[in-house]
C-alpha positions in Angstrom: 37.3 -23.1 -27.4 35.2 -20.9 -25.1 34.1 -17.4 -25.9 32.8 -14.7 -23.6 29.1 -14.6 -23.9 29.0 -10.8 -23.9 30.5 -10.6 -27.4 27.9 -12.9 -28.8 25.3 -10.5 -27.6 27.0 -7.6 -29.4 28.6 -6.1 -26.3 32.2 -5.6 -25.5 34.0 -8.5 -23.8 33.6 -8.4 -20.1 35.5 -10.3 -17.4 35.7 -8.6 -14.0 38.9 -8.3 -12.1 38.3 -10.8 -9.4 34.8 -12.0 -10.3 33.1 -14.5 -12.5 33.0 -14.6 -16.3 30.2 -16.0 -18.5 31.5 -18.2 -21.2 29.8 -20.1 -24.1 31.5 -23.2 -25.5 32.1 -22.8 -29.2 33.8 -26.0 -30.1 35.2 -29.2 -28.6 37.4 -31.5 -30.6 39.8 -34.4 -30.0 42.5 -35.7 -32.3 41.4 -39.2 -31.3 38.5 -40.8 -29.3 39.0 -40.0 -25.6 36.9 -39.9 -22.5 38.4 -36.4 -21.8 35.9 -34.9 -24.3 33.1 -35.7 -21.8 34.8 -33.3 -19.3 34.4 -30.3 -21.7 31.3 -28.2 -21.9 29.4 -29.2 -25.0 29.3 -26.7 -27.9 26.7 -24.0 -27.2 26.7 -24.6 -23.4 26.7 -21.5 -21.3 28.8 -21.6 -18.1 29.7 -19.1 -15.4 33.4 -19.6 -14.4 34.7 -18.4 -11.1 37.9 -16.4 -10.6 39.8 -19.6 -9.7 39.3 -21.1 -13.2 42.2 -20.8 -15.5 40.0 -19.6 -18.3 38.9 -16.6 -16.3 42.5 -15.8 -15.3 43.6 -16.1 -19.0 40.8 -13.7 -20.1 41.4 -11.3 -17.3 45.2 -11.1 -17.9 45.2 -11.6 -21.6 48.2 -13.9 -21.2 48.6 -17.6 -22.1 48.9 -20.3 -19.4 51.2 -23.3 -19.9 51.1 -26.2 -17.4 53.7 -28.8 -18.6 52.9 -31.3 -15.9 49.2 -31.2 -14.7 48.6 -32.2 -11.1 45.3 -32.7 -9.1 45.2 -29.0 -8.1 45.6 -28.0 -11.8 42.7 -30.3 -12.8 40.4 -28.6 -10.4 41.2 -25.2 -12.1 40.8 -26.7 -15.6 37.7 -28.7 -15.2 34.2 -27.3 -14.6 33.6 -29.5 -11.5 35.0 -32.4 -9.5 33.4 -35.0 -11.8 35.0 -33.4 -14.9 38.4 -33.3 -13.1 38.0 -37.0 -12.3 37.3 -37.7 -16.0 40.4 -35.8 -17.1 42.5 -37.7 -14.6 41.1 -41.1 -15.8 41.8 -40.0 -19.4 45.4 -39.4 -18.5 45.5 -35.6 -19.2 49.0 -34.7 -18.1 49.8 -31.4 -19.9 47.6 -28.3 -20.6 47.8 -25.0 -22.3 45.4 -22.1 -22.6 45.8 -19.1 -24.8 43.5 -16.0 -25.1 41.5 -15.4 -28.3 42.6 -11.8 -28.9 41.4 -9.6 -31.8 41.9 -5.9 -32.3 43.2 -5.6 -28.7 40.2 -7.3 -27.1 40.2 -10.7 -25.5 37.2 -12.6 -26.8 37.7 -16.0 -25.1 40.1 -18.8 -24.8 41.5 -21.8 -26.7 42.4 -24.7 -24.3 44.5 -27.7 -25.4 45.4 -30.8 -23.4 47.3 -34.0 -24.0 46.7 -37.5 -22.7 48.1 -40.1 -25.1 51.1 -38.2 -26.4 53.7 -38.5 -23.6 55.4 -35.2 -24.4 54.4 -32.2 -22.4 53.5 -29.0 -24.1 56.4 -26.6 -24.4 56.9 -23.0 -25.5 56.9 -23.9 -29.2 53.5 -25.4 -28.7 52.4 -22.3 -26.8 53.6 -20.1 -29.7 51.7 -22.2 -32.3 48.6 -22.3 -30.2 48.8 -18.5 -29.8 49.0 -18.0 -33.6 46.0 -20.3 -34.2 44.0 -18.6 -31.4 44.8 -15.1 -32.9 43.6 -16.2 -36.3 40.4 -17.8 -34.9 39.8 -14.6 -32.9 40.0 -12.4 -35.9 37.5 -14.7 -37.7 35.2 -14.6 -34.7 35.5 -10.8 -34.5 34.9 -10.4 -38.2 31.7 -12.4 -38.0 30.6 -10.3 -35.0 31.3 -7.1 -36.9 29.5 -8.4 -40.0 26.5 -9.4 -38.0 26.4 -6.0 -36.4 26.5 -4.2 -39.8 23.9 -6.6 -41.2 21.5 -5.9 -38.2 21.9 -2.2 -38.8 21.2 -2.5 -42.5 18.1 -4.7 -41.9 16.8 -2.2 -39.3 17.3 0.7 -41.6 15.6 -1.1 -44.5 12.6 -2.0 -42.4 12.3 1.6 -41.1 12.0 2.8 -44.7 9.1 0.4 -45.5 5.5 1.7 -45.0 3.5 0.1 -42.2 0.8 -0.9 -44.6 0.9 -1.3 -48.3 -1.0 1.4 -50.2 -4.6 0.6 -51.2 -5.1 0.0 -54.9 -8.5 0.6 -56.5 -10.0 -2.6 -57.9 -7.8 -5.0 -55.7 -9.2 -6.9 -52.8 
């Protein structure tokens, strides 16, 4: 799961039409131990993805991407670099789907899923389920963002009401 870094900095999501997008990896998880996890950016990692990356396309268009049968060209658009693409190929990744994290009409990031061991390719039912999960995750992320913004405002207001120095009390040192 990758999120646009701009929303973590309390700004509106930004992904330019044909340009790059700055993503922060939020989570990486596998159903079973696999080498493919090494190809993903570790949680917290900040990465700038070019327009050719599927994640950038997904955020720009706001539409999911389903690749039932992944080829070498697809791996180059999924992986961060040639080394990561080679890791995915060795791990046997053969199907991929990417869905936008959308909350309140804004695309916040992407949820990407791949399969290696399970021989079945992702289909439209998988895409629907992933979309529902992504929508729920996006609402949770957006709620956390809104809560943090409200909290920051409250703390700033409270601090502005405090005196710079405590009043001097006679007889106290």
